[in-house]
C-alpha positions, 0 to 999 in steps of 0.5 A: 500500500503506497500510503503506508510507505509514505506515512510519517512516523516518529523521527528515527533515532538510530545511529547505525549506518547502512551502505547500499550498492545498486546493481543489475543482478540485484537492485539493492545490496546492503552492507549487512548482506540483504539483497533486493531484486525485481522480477527481471525475467518476468519483465523481459518477457512482458517487454517482448510481448509489448514489442510484438504488439507494437509491431502489429500496431505499427502495421495497422497504422500503415494499412489504415493510413491514419484511421486508427479506430478499428476494434482490433487496433483499440484492443492492441492498445489496451493489451499494450497498456495492461502489459506496461502497467504490469511491468510498472507494478512489478517494479513499484512493489519491490521498490516500496518493499525495499524502501519500507525495510530500509526505513523502518527504524534500524538505520539512522543514516543511509549511504548510497553510491551516486549512480550518476557517477557509476559506469552503469549509466555510461554503458548503453547496455547496462543503462537499459538494464538500470531503466528496466529495474528502475534504479533511479526511481528507487533511489529517489523514492528511498531518499524521499521516504528516508528524509521524511522519517529523519534518516540522513541520506548521503551519496558516495563516489562508487569508484573501486568500491567493488574492487577494494577489499573492505577488510584490508584496502587491497584494490583488485585491478583484475576484477571483471564484471562477470566475477561475482566473488573474489578472494583477496590475495593480501588478507585471504578474505573471500568477498561477495562482490556486491556486499563488499561494495556495499561495505565500502560504500558504508565506510566511504567519505560522503560527496553530497547529501 
């Protein structure tokens, strides 16, 4: 229920800080090991259906030469609208659930990577995936709800947060996007790539509030 998520409560007094890494495999990963994700496979399937419907719509537009009021044309538009609404709802449900969990009082400060500085937005394929997940709308919603409850929200530069060992500070320059886990050669700590990044975000210096 959207109204429940947005309700104002007593200001949060916790001094605990959580770091949040955002990504493609999982939408949000916290420094204490929680992961949240939308139903990517379902969304992709719905997008494929929309793409096929859009092709039919485009063909009818060419055939009918501007007369778009046929029953079949209207039904195609309605089907497309229903599928798009389902995609929006799938994203919204996870965004709201994640926001509720993160702002229910455990944390007094939330630190997130500044996605504007992240490579995901600079890579057209990854940028498409971030739009599919709705990362930007999630972070905006989380910030608004958190601040309404008195929770501080700060942003950090995500550079090398995945590559840096959160235990000893070693930077793994050979780490690739496909490497989901890695072993630090200096301190022998085994890392989940995204949780490690979230832990580094938690410790990073803020670049903006």
